[in-house]
Structure formats: C-alpha cells, structure tokens
Backbone bond lengths (Angstrom), bond angles and torsions (degrees), N, CA, C in turn:
res aa  C-N    CA-C-N  psi(-1)  N-CA   C-N-CA  omega(-1)  CA-C   N-CA-C  phi
1 D - - - 1.445 - - 1.515 108.90 -
2 V 1.313 116.22 117.68 1.469 121.22 -177.81 1.523 111.87 -120.30
3 T 1.323 116.82 20.65 1.457 119.23 -175.69 1.524 111.20 -65.87
4 Q 1.313 115.31 153.58 1.450 122.04 177.92 1.521 108.89 -146.35
5 R 1.301 117.56 150.02 1.470 122.12 -178.47 1.533 112.18 -67.57
6 R 1.317 115.87 -32.39 1.466 120.59 177.88 1.524 107.41 -145.83
7 M 1.301 117.36 164.02 1.461 121.18 -178.24 1.527 108.77 -70.39
8 V 1.311 116.92 100.72 1.462 122.31 179.38 1.519 109.04 -85.40
9 H 1.315 116.32 -37.35 1.457 121.70 -178.06 1.525 110.13 -90.65
10 E 1.309 115.59 154.87 1.458 121.03 -179.91 1.525 110.74 -63.06
11 S 1.314 115.99 132.97 1.469 121.02 178.02 1.532 109.44 -71.78
12 I 1.297 115.81 148.98 1.463 122.36 177.47 1.531 110.47 -60.42
13 F 1.331 116.74 -23.71 1.459 120.41 -178.03 1.527 112.24 -81.39
14 V 1.335 117.89 -11.28 1.462 121.65 175.11 1.531 109.81 -80.90
15 D 1.325 115.72 -45.55 1.469 121.83 177.90 1.526 107.26 -142.10
16 S 1.322 116.50 106.91 1.459 120.80 -173.54 1.530 113.68 -86.90
17 Q 1.317 117.64 1.46 1.464 120.41 178.58 1.527 108.95 -75.06
18 L 1.336 116.51 111.86 1.460 120.80 -178.80 1.516 110.41 -81.64
19 R 1.322 116.25 139.52 1.459 120.75 174.86 1.525 108.89 -78.08
20 H 1.307 116.01 151.97 1.458 120.58 177.22 1.515 108.62 -103.14
21 M 1.318 115.62 128.56 1.461 121.21 179.44 1.525 108.68 -101.01
22 P 1.327 116.24 153.98 1.469 118.76 177.01 1.523 110.44 -58.06
23 E 1.314 115.36 140.77 1.465 119.47 -179.29 1.520 110.57 -80.95
24 H 1.308 114.96 135.69 1.453 122.37 173.16 1.520 106.57 -149.59
25 H 1.306 116.83 112.64 1.464 120.50 -175.19 1.526 111.09 -74.26
26 H 1.304 114.90 132.14 1.467 122.96 179.09 1.523 107.23 -108.59
27 G 1.310 116.60 100.67 1.454 122.05 -172.35 1.506 116.68 -82.31
28 H 1.327 118.25 -9.11 1.463 120.08 -175.35 1.528 113.17 -115.54
29 L 1.298 118.45 -2.05 1.462 122.17 -178.36 1.519 109.00 -81.06
30 K 1.339 116.84 112.34 1.471 120.34 -174.37 1.531 112.87 -108.51
31 S 1.329 117.56 -30.73 1.451 120.43 -175.72 1.527 109.54 -139.53
32 V 1.333 115.84 131.87 1.466 121.85 179.33 1.517 108.66 -131.22
33 K 1.344 115.72 133.48 1.462 121.02 172.41 1.525 107.48 -128.36
34 I 1.335 115.51 126.47 1.454 121.34 176.67 1.526 106.71 -112.64
35 S 1.337 116.46 113.79 1.468 121.69 178.92 1.516 109.66 -94.14
36 G 1.315 116.59 142.68 1.448 121.11 -177.93 1.522 111.81 79.09
37 F 1.330 116.92 27.13 1.455 122.27 -177.56 1.522 110.21 -64.60
38 S 1.336 116.67 139.17 1.468 121.99 179.17 1.526 108.98 -139.63
39 S 1.323 115.76 -173.55 1.471 119.80 178.56 1.522 112.58 -86.08
40 A 1.338 116.88 14.80 1.467 120.15 178.03 1.536 109.29 -57.67
41 K 1.306 115.13 131.76 1.471 120.82 -176.05 1.525 111.43 -55.67
42 C 1.327 117.49 -40.50 1.465 120.34 -178.25 1.535 111.03 -64.65
43 L 1.321 119.33 -31.72 1.467 121.61 177.68 1.519 111.14 -73.52
44 I 1.320 116.73 -38.71 1.471 120.35 176.22 1.523 109.19 -63.16
45 E 1.335 116.61 -44.52 1.473 120.40 179.08 1.519 111.37 -62.88
46 L 1.328 117.04 -44.30 1.469 120.75 178.80 1.525 111.06 -60.27
47 T 1.320 116.40 -43.86 1.470 121.05 -179.05 1.525 110.59 -64.45
48 C 1.326 117.34 -43.24 1.476 120.79 177.35 1.527 110.26 -62.99
49 Y 1.333 117.05 -39.50 1.460 121.04 177.66 1.534 110.38 -61.57
50 I 1.321 116.94 -46.06 1.466 121.39 179.26 1.516 110.32 -60.42
51 L 1.333 117.04 -46.24 1.464 120.26 -178.73 1.526 111.79 -62.21
52 K 1.303 117.13 -34.09 1.469 120.94 -177.76 1.535 111.94 -80.70
53 N 1.325 117.92 -34.40 1.447 120.84 -168.97 1.526 116.15 -109.11
54 A 1.312 118.00 -15.63 1.471 120.26 177.95 1.523 106.98 -88.95
55 V 1.318 115.88 86.37 1.462 121.30 -170.83 1.528 113.51 -69.13
56 S 1.332 118.65 -18.02 1.466 122.43 178.47 1.523 112.29 -101.40
57 L 1.319 117.02 6.79 1.465 120.26 -175.84 1.530 111.43 -60.24
58 E 1.325 115.68 133.21 1.463 121.66 178.20 1.517 112.11 -115.86
59 C 1.340 116.74 -29.69 1.461 120.50 -173.82 1.531 110.00 -143.35
60 L 1.329 115.75 129.39 1.462 122.96 175.10 1.517 107.77 -125.10
61 T 1.334 116.28 120.78 1.464 121.31 178.87 1.523 108.31 -115.76
62 L 1.329 116.03 124.91 1.461 122.52 176.69 1.532 106.62 -112.25
63 D 1.320 116.10 111.03 1.471 122.57 -176.25 1.513 108.81 -104.54
64 T 1.316 117.67 120.04 1.461 121.48 -177.11 1.515 112.47 -77.46
65 I 1.318 118.18 -9.23 1.463 119.60 174.65 1.521 109.38 -119.78
66 C 1.307 115.56 169.41 1.450 121.25 179.36 1.523 107.31 -123.67
67 G 1.293 116.60 137.38 1.464 119.83 178.78 1.514 111.55 103.60
68 N 1.318 114.22 -172.29 1.470 120.51 -176.67 1.515 112.49 -68.78
69 R 1.313 114.63 149.61 1.457 122.54 173.30 1.515 107.36 -110.20
70 C 1.321 116.10 159.94 1.456 120.46 -176.02 1.523 112.69 -62.82
71 Y 1.315 118.24 -21.92 1.459 120.38 -178.03 1.533 112.73 -104.10
72 D 1.335 118.02 6.64 1.462 120.06 178.50 1.524 110.53 -66.42
73 E 1.306 114.79 148.33 1.464 121.67 176.73 1.519 109.24 -59.26
74 G 1.321 116.12 123.10 1.457 120.35 178.28 1.516 113.91 75.50
75 G 1.315 118.01 3.16 1.457 121.55 -178.97 1.527 111.64 -84.17
76 D 1.301 115.08 173.65 1.459 120.51 176.49 1.520 109.01 -73.84
77 N 1.314 115.07 -177.13 1.473 119.64 177.45 1.518 111.59 -90.56
78 W 1.312 117.77 9.86 1.472 122.20 179.33 1.520 109.44 -136.44
79 C 1.303 115.43 145.92 1.466 120.47 175.00 1.529 109.51 -73.00
80 V 1.308 115.49 161.38 1.458 121.02 174.17 1.526 107.71 -62.42
81 P 1.356 118.43 135.75 1.473 119.85 178.98 1.522 111.09 -61.27
82 M 1.345 114.89 147.77 1.460 121.55 179.28 1.524 109.53 -115.76
83 A 1.326 116.47 140.79 1.460 121.08 174.63 1.528 108.69 -66.38
84 D 1.328 116.64 147.82 1.458 121.38 -178.22 1.527 113.84 -53.26
85 P 1.353 119.45 -46.30 1.474 118.81 -179.09 1.526 112.94 -61.45
86 I 1.321 117.03 -34.52 1.467 120.75 178.81 1.522 110.24 -69.84
87 L 1.320 116.52 -42.59 1.466 120.94 179.70 1.523 110.53 -64.36
88 V 1.326 117.56 -41.72 1.470 121.16 179.98 1.528 111.04 -67.92
89 E 1.330 117.31 -24.11 1.470 121.92 178.86 1.529 111.99 -70.51
90 T 1.332 117.86 -20.33 1.465 122.17 -173.54 1.529 113.97 -52.20
91 P 1.330 121.62 -49.65 1.483 120.01 179.61 1.533 112.57 -59.55
92 R 1.338 117.74 -37.80 1.476 120.35 177.72 1.531 110.16 -67.27
93 T 1.317 116.18 -38.29 1.465 120.49 178.55 1.514 110.79 -62.14
94 L 1.324 116.93 -46.60 1.465 121.16 -179.53 1.530 110.66 -64.13
95 S 1.318 116.99 -38.43 1.458 121.25 177.63 1.534 110.52 -65.41
96 A 1.329 117.01 -41.13 1.463 120.77 178.27 1.524 111.71 -63.83
97 I 1.325 117.04 -38.94 1.465 121.09 177.73 1.525 109.67 -63.25
98 R 1.339 116.43 -46.03 1.478 119.99 -179.98 1.531 110.87 -64.08
99 T 1.312 117.59 -40.02 1.460 122.34 -174.28 1.525 113.87 -78.09
100 Y 1.320 117.66 -43.21 1.465 120.89 -169.27 1.525 115.34 -111.26
101 I 1.315 118.30 -15.95 1.470 119.55 -173.83 1.527 112.97 -114.75
102 E 1.321 117.84 -47.69 1.475 120.15 -172.59 1.527 113.17 -53.23
103 N 1.318 117.77 -39.45 1.473 119.83 -177.65 1.526 112.70 -75.83
104 K 1.325 118.07 -5.99 1.463 121.83 178.38 1.525 112.16 -102.74
105 V 1.316 117.77 -2.02 1.465 121.34 -177.34 1.530 109.51 -80.24
106 P 1.338 117.30 117.59 1.463 119.61 178.31 1.535 110.83 -63.54
107 S 1.307 116.02 156.17 1.473 120.40 -178.96 1.533 111.93 -64.52
108 T 1.312 117.30 -18.17 1.466 121.13 -179.92 1.529 112.96 -85.48
109 V 1.335 116.95 -4.17 1.463 121.60 -177.24 1.521 109.81 -110.04
110 K 1.330 116.22 132.59 1.457 121.17 175.57 1.535 107.90 -92.48
111 L 1.335 115.94 116.78 1.460 121.95 176.85 1.518 108.92 -94.39
112 T 1.333 116.63 127.12 1.456 122.54 175.91 1.523 107.29 -122.77
113 V 1.337 116.71 125.27 1.445 122.13 177.57 1.527 107.13 -112.82
114 L 1.323 116.74 120.50 1.461 121.60 -179.70 1.523 109.06 -103.65
115 E 1.325 115.49 115.84 1.456 122.31 178.86 1.526 108.67 -93.67
116 P 1.338 117.31 164.92 1.464 118.66 171.59 1.530 109.01 -59.72
117 C 1.314 117.28 138.33 1.467 118.92 -176.58 1.532 110.30 -74.81
118 N 1.316 115.15 147.26 1.463 121.09 179.58 1.516 112.46 -63.65
119 K 1.322 116.65 -36.90 1.465 120.40 -177.48 1.523 111.27 -57.77
120 C 1.331 115.82 -44.74 1.461 120.20 -174.07 1.522 113.91 -94.12
121 H 1.315 117.86 -28.55 1.471 120.28 -171.02 1.532 114.68 -126.71
122 G 1.322 118.26 -10.25 1.458 121.91 -171.42 1.518 115.21 -58.54
123 K 1.328 117.16 -52.55 1.469 119.77 -176.68 1.525 111.28 -66.96
124 R 1.338 116.70 -39.42 1.456 119.33 179.73 1.528 110.84 -66.44
125 L 1.325 117.60 -39.72 1.462 120.80 178.32 1.521 110.33 -63.46
126 E 1.330 116.98 -43.98 1.481 119.95 177.24 1.523 110.82 -57.95
127 R 1.324 116.52 -45.39 1.470 120.90 -178.90 1.533 110.38 -63.90
128 L 1.320 117.24 -45.10 1.467 120.73 -179.31 1.530 111.49 -63.66
129 L 1.320 116.26 -41.68 1.467 119.59 179.81 1.535 111.12 -67.55
130 S 1.329 117.02 -38.27 1.464 118.53 178.05 1.519 110.76 -67.54
131 L 1.322 117.86 -35.51 1.465 120.75 176.38 1.520 110.84 -66.02
132 S 1.330 117.60 -40.16 1.468 120.07 -178.82 1.522 111.57 -69.18
133 H 1.337 117.77 -27.30 1.464 120.63 177.54 1.533 111.23 -77.23
134 N 1.332 116.69 -20.02 1.453 120.67 -179.45 1.523 112.41 -88.53
135 V 1.330 118.01 -7.50 1.463 121.72 179.45 1.524 108.40 -75.93
136 I 1.323 115.84 130.85 1.461 121.53 -179.91 1.514 109.20 -102.94
137 S 1.313 117.34 124.53 1.464 121.89 178.37 1.529 108.86 -91.79
138 I 1.319 115.56 135.77 1.474 120.69 178.53 1.503 109.40 -118.14
C-alpha cells in the first residue's frame, strides 16, 4: 500500500528521466500488487525495476485506490472514500502507466490496472476535473 493524501513525491511528469537501479534478478516473485499507485516517479521506477528483474513474474496489478472496492469478496457495496487530490491524480496515473510501463511489460506478464470504479467515484471525478479545467492561472 503506497497511498498518500497528496503527491509528496515528484511526479514522473515533472522529470521523466528514470534512475537506473542495480540489477538483481528475483527468480521467485510471481505476483505483485501495488495499491494506491500514482504517477510518483519512485513508483514508476520501482515498477520498471520489478518488470526488468522479476524473471518469474506472471501478474502485475497496479491499483489506483487503496482499500476495499465495492465488488471485493466480503466487502461493502461501496469503495473506500478517496481524498479529492488522489482522485484528481487518477488521469495522470493512467497516462504514466501507458507512457512508462505498458511498453515494458513482457508478453509473459499479465498487467492489470484497477481504476476508481464509476459507481463510487465517477460523478465526483467528473465534477473535480471540470472544476480544475475552469481554474484560470495568472
């Protein structure tokens, strides 16, 4: 779980130069799920590192929210509420996944990206995004 109330770490869109970490092959890591995934540069770098070095990886799940979802086994009928800044981050997160991660996923790995569900977050996200487009910067 890497969720945060606001973007504390630098977004990949501020500086897209990824750092290179020392290689160390992880031969037994088969499934990874990162909850609270965002466009934070350190998360993009970590995910790229996992894709490159987890040679037995079969499944990578990037979940843009943290906590229960309305369709989870034994969960409530509603997702865990999300703070406005985290919800507004979702489009940037999805763009970062498309730009920096999808092209690095080997054909042997199943990538699953979990977005906030429309039932619980859709209308609020639309409203927040429309408000952010109406803000005038001077």
